[in-house]
C-alpha positions as CSV (number, residue, x, y, z in Angstrom):
1,X,99.3,97.3,-11.2
2,X,95.7,97.4,-10.1
3,X,93.4,94.4,-10.9
4,X,89.8,94.4,-12.0
5,X,87.7,96.8,-10.1
6,X,85.6,95.2,-7.4
7,X,82.8,96.0,-5.1
8,X,84.8,96.8,-1.9
9,X,83.5,97.5,1.6
10,X,84.4,101.1,2.2
11,X,83.6,102.3,5.7
12,X,80.4,104.4,5.9
13,X,79.1,103.0,2.7
14,X,76.9,100.3,4.1
15,X,73.9,101.1,1.8
16,X,76.0,101.0,-1.3
17,X,77.8,97.8,-0.1
18,X,74.5,96.1,0.5
19,X,73.2,97.0,-3.0
20,X,76.5,96.1,-4.7
21,X,76.7,92.8,-2.7
22,X,73.1,92.0,-3.8
23,X,74.1,92.8,-7.4
24,X,76.9,90.4,-7.3
25,X,74.7,87.7,-5.8
26,X,72.0,88.2,-8.4
27,X,74.5,88.2,-11.2
28,X,76.1,85.0,-9.9
29,X,72.8,83.2,-9.5
30,X,71.5,84.3,-12.9
31,X,74.6,83.4,-14.8
32,X,75.1,80.2,-12.9
33,X,71.6,79.0,-13.7
34,X,72.0,80.1,-17.3
35,X,75.3,78.1,-17.4
36,X,73.6,74.9,-16.2
37,X,70.7,75.3,-18.7
38,X,72.9,76.1,-21.7
39,X,75.6,73.4,-21.0
40,X,72.8,70.9,-20.4
41,X,71.0,71.8,-23.6
42,X,74.2,72.0,-25.6
43,X,75.3,68.5,-24.5
44,X,71.9,67.0,-25.2
45,X,71.0,68.7,-28.5
46,X,69.0,66.7,-31.0
47,X,71.9,66.5,-33.5
48,X,74.5,65.7,-30.9
49,X,76.7,68.2,-28.9
50,X,76.1,71.8,-29.9
51,X,79.5,73.4,-29.4
52,X,78.2,77.0,-29.6
53,X,75.6,76.7,-26.9
54,X,78.0,74.7,-24.8
55,X,80.7,77.3,-25.1
56,X,78.3,80.1,-24.2
57,X,77.3,78.1,-21.2
58,X,80.9,77.9,-20.1
59,X,81.2,81.7,-20.5
60,X,78.1,82.1,-18.4
61,X,79.7,79.9,-15.7
62,X,82.9,82.0,-15.7
63,X,80.7,85.2,-15.5
64,X,79.0,83.7,-12.4
65,X,82.3,83.2,-10.7
66,X,83.4,86.8,-11.5
67,X,80.0,88.2,-10.4
68,X,80.2,86.3,-7.1
69,X,83.6,88.0,-6.5
70,X,82.1,91.4,-7.2
71,X,84.2,92.2,-10.3
72,X,82.3,95.0,-11.8
73,X,83.3,94.7,-15.5
74,X,81.6,91.3,-15.7
75,X,78.4,93.3,-15.6
76,X,78.8,93.9,-19.4
77,X,79.1,90.1,-19.9
78,X,75.9,89.5,-17.9
79,X,74.0,92.2,-19.8
80,X,75.4,90.8,-23.1
81,X,74.3,87.2,-22.3
82,X,70.7,88.4,-21.8
83,X,70.6,90.4,-25.0
84,X,72.2,87.5,-26.9
85,X,69.6,85.1,-25.5
86,X,66.8,87.2,-26.7
87,X,68.0,88.0,-30.2
88,X,69.7,84.7,-31.1
89,X,68.0,81.6,-32.5
90,X,67.9,80.2,-29.0
91,X,65.4,83.1,-28.3
92,X,63.1,81.9,-31.0
93,X,63.1,78.4,-29.4
94,X,62.4,79.9,-26.0
95,X,59.5,81.9,-27.4
96,X,58.2,78.7,-28.9
97,X,58.4,77.0,-25.6
98,X,56.8,79.8,-23.6
99,X,53.7,79.7,-25.9
100,X,53.2,76.0,-25.1
101,X,52.6,75.6,-21.3
102,X,51.1,72.2,-21.9
103,X,54.5,70.9,-22.9
104,X,55.6,71.2,-19.3
105,X,59.2,70.1,-19.6
106,X,60.0,72.6,-22.3
107,X,58.0,75.3,-20.7
108,X,59.8,74.9,-17.4
109,X,63.1,75.1,-19.2
110,X,62.1,78.3,-20.9
111,X,60.7,79.8,-17.7
112,X,64.0,78.9,-15.9
113,X,65.9,80.6,-18.7
114,X,63.9,83.8,-18.3
115,X,64.5,83.8,-14.6
116,X,68.3,83.4,-15.2
117,X,68.3,86.1,-17.9
118,X,66.3,88.5,-15.7
119,X,68.5,88.0,-12.6
120,X,71.7,88.2,-14.7
121,X,70.5,91.5,-16.4
122,X,69.6,93.1,-13.1
123,X,72.9,91.9,-11.4
124,X,74.9,93.1,-14.4
125,X,73.4,96.6,-14.5
126,X,73.7,97.0,-10.8
127,X,77.3,95.9,-10.8
128,X,78.0,98.5,-13.5
129,X,76.3,101.4,-11.7
130,X,76.1,100.3,-8.0
131,X,76.0,103.8,-6.6
132,X,72.9,104.7,-8.5
133,X,70.8,101.7,-7.6
134,X,69.6,101.4,-3.9
135,X,69.3,97.8,-2.6
136,X,65.5,97.9,-2.6
137,X,65.5,98.9,-6.3
138,X,67.8,96.1,-7.1
139,X,65.6,93.6,-5.3
140,X,62.4,94.8,-6.9
141,X,64.0,94.8,-10.3
142,X,65.0,91.2,-9.8
143,X,61.3,90.3,-9.3
144,X,60.1,92.2,-12.4
145,X,63.0,91.6,-14.8
146,X,62.4,87.9,-15.6
147,X,58.8,88.7,-16.6
148,X,59.9,91.7,-18.6
149,X,62.5,89.7,-20.5
150,X,59.9,87.0,-21.3
151,X,57.4,89.7,-22.4
152,X,60.0,91.3,-24.7
153,X,60.9,88.0,-26.2
154,X,57.4,86.9,-27.1
155,X,56.6,90.3,-28.4
156,X,59.6,90.7,-30.8
157,X,59.6,87.0,-31.9
158,X,56.1,85.6,-31.3
159,X,55.7,81.8,-31.8
160,X,52.0,81.3,-31.1
161,X,50.5,77.8,-30.7
162,X,47.9,77.6,-33.4
163,X,46.9,74.2,-32.2
164,X,46.3,75.2,-28.6
165,X,42.5,74.6,-28.8
166,X,42.8,71.1,-30.3
167,X,42.4,68.0,-28.2
168,X,45.1,65.3,-28.5
169,X,42.8,63.3,-30.7
170,X,42.1,66.2,-33.0
171,X,45.7,67.1,-33.3
172,X,46.6,63.4,-34.1
173,X,44.0,63.4,-36.9
174,X,45.5,66.4,-38.8
175,X,47.3,65.8,-42.1
176,X,51.0,65.7,-41.4
177,X,53.8,67.4,-43.3
178,X,57.2,66.1,-42.3
179,X,60.0,68.7,-42.2
180,X,63.2,66.8,-43.2
181,X,66.7,67.7,-44.1
182,X,66.0,69.4,-46.6
183,X,62.4,69.2,-47.8
184,X,58.7,68.9,-47.0
185,X,57.3,65.4,-47.1
186,X,53.6,65.8,-48.1
187,X,52.7,62.1,-48.4
188,X,50.1,62.4,-45.7
189,X,48.4,65.4,-47.3
190,X,45.4,64.4,-49.5
191,X,46.0,65.3,-53.1
192,X,42.6,66.9,-53.3
193,X,43.0,69.0,-50.2
194,X,41.6,72.5,-50.7
195,X,40.3,75.4,-48.8
196,X,41.6,76.4,-45.4
197,X,43.4,73.5,-43.8
198,X,45.1,72.9,-40.5
199,X,48.2,70.9,-40.9
200,X,50.6,69.3,-38.4
201,X,54.2,70.2,-39.1
202,X,56.4,67.5,-37.7
203,X,60.1,67.9,-37.4
204,X,61.9,64.7,-36.5
205,X,65.2,65.9,-38.0
206,X,68.2,67.1,-36.0
207,X,67.8,70.7,-37.2
208,X,65.2,73.4,-36.7
209,X,63.1,74.3,-39.8
210,X,60.5,76.8,-40.8
211,X,57.3,76.7,-42.8
212,X,57.4,80.1,-44.5
213,X,55.1,81.5,-47.1
214,X,55.6,85.1,-48.5
215,X,52.6,87.4,-48.7
216,X,51.2,87.7,-52.2
217,X,50.1,90.9,-54.0
218,X,46.5,89.7,-54.2
219,X,46.2,89.4,-50.4
220,X,47.6,86.0,-49.6
221,X,48.9,86.2,-46.0
222,X,52.5,85.8,-44.9
223,X,53.1,82.6,-42.8
224,X,56.2,81.9,-40.8
225,X,56.1,79.0,-38.4
226,X,59.3,77.9,-36.7
227,X,59.6,74.2,-35.6
228,X,62.5,73.2,-33.4
229,X,64.3,69.9,-34.0
230,X,62.2,67.0,-32.5
231,X,59.1,69.1,-32.1
232,X,55.9,69.8,-34.0
233,X,53.5,72.7,-34.6
234,X,50.2,73.4,-36.2
235,X,49.8,75.8,-39.2
236,X,46.7,77.0,-40.9
237,X,47.0,77.5,-44.7
238,X,44.5,78.2,-47.5
239,X,45.0,75.6,-50.2
240,X,42.4,77.1,-52.5
241,X,45.3,78.1,-54.7
242,X,48.9,76.8,-54.9
243,X,51.1,77.8,-52.0
244,X,54.8,78.0,-52.3
245,X,56.6,77.3,-49.0
246,X,60.3,77.4,-48.1
247,X,62.6,77.2,-45.0
248,X,63.9,80.6,-44.0
249,X,66.8,79.2,-41.9
250,X,70.3,79.6,-43.1
251,X,71.0,77.9,-46.4
252,X,68.1,75.4,-46.2
253,X,66.3,77.0,-49.2
254,X,69.3,76.7,-51.6
255,X,69.7,73.1,-50.4
256,X,66.3,72.4,-51.8
257,X,63.9,73.0,-48.8
258,X,61.1,74.3,-50.9
259,X,57.7,72.9,-51.9
260,X,54.4,73.7,-53.5
261,X,51.1,72.8,-51.7
262,X,47.7,72.6,-53.2
263,X,46.6,73.6,-56.7
């Protein structure tokens, strides 16, 4: 019985072997780096160990070993890991981090994740179709892919830093709304606050939350600001009239995470 197909060294196929060997190396490096990042994050999550992120990290580690051995079907796993990273809630947090280069630790983590995802994607595709991708194309793709993955992520799930132009003193002076499990603590918001206000959304809980406002028929804008656990973000909201806000994550709204501001 034949085992999983591998990239073998057939005589006279040096070019293909070089490209395929590079594919396995890139896939192994990308998946290995992703495994380290995910397991580390899963074990140190704000609310304790996150089993889902940790398990995905273990899967990435197994994929790294398989890619290093040149097992071609693992290419599907490598591609799937990149897609999952972009479309999952983890992608939202990475987009949040990429928009905040001043928070150097989180930004470095997100940049490393983009590097891992890009290398894994290129390695996975090249493992699946090694005869169609010359070695130079694989190498060039490995340079471009991490930036492309980051660009796609921040385009489909933008998390802009509305407080980027504020000094630390100005940011500290903003009225604070605390995002808690499950509600919005407005005690720091002046009762007579009106007009356009910048607010600091502070999430010291162990879960991510959003500050979401639906667009209104009379032109009130839609607002959707995601705040990871243990982080904060700035939002701009017009309190000339009452504003109904809710958390759009999971069952947080039914659990009571709604509020009315202003008015």
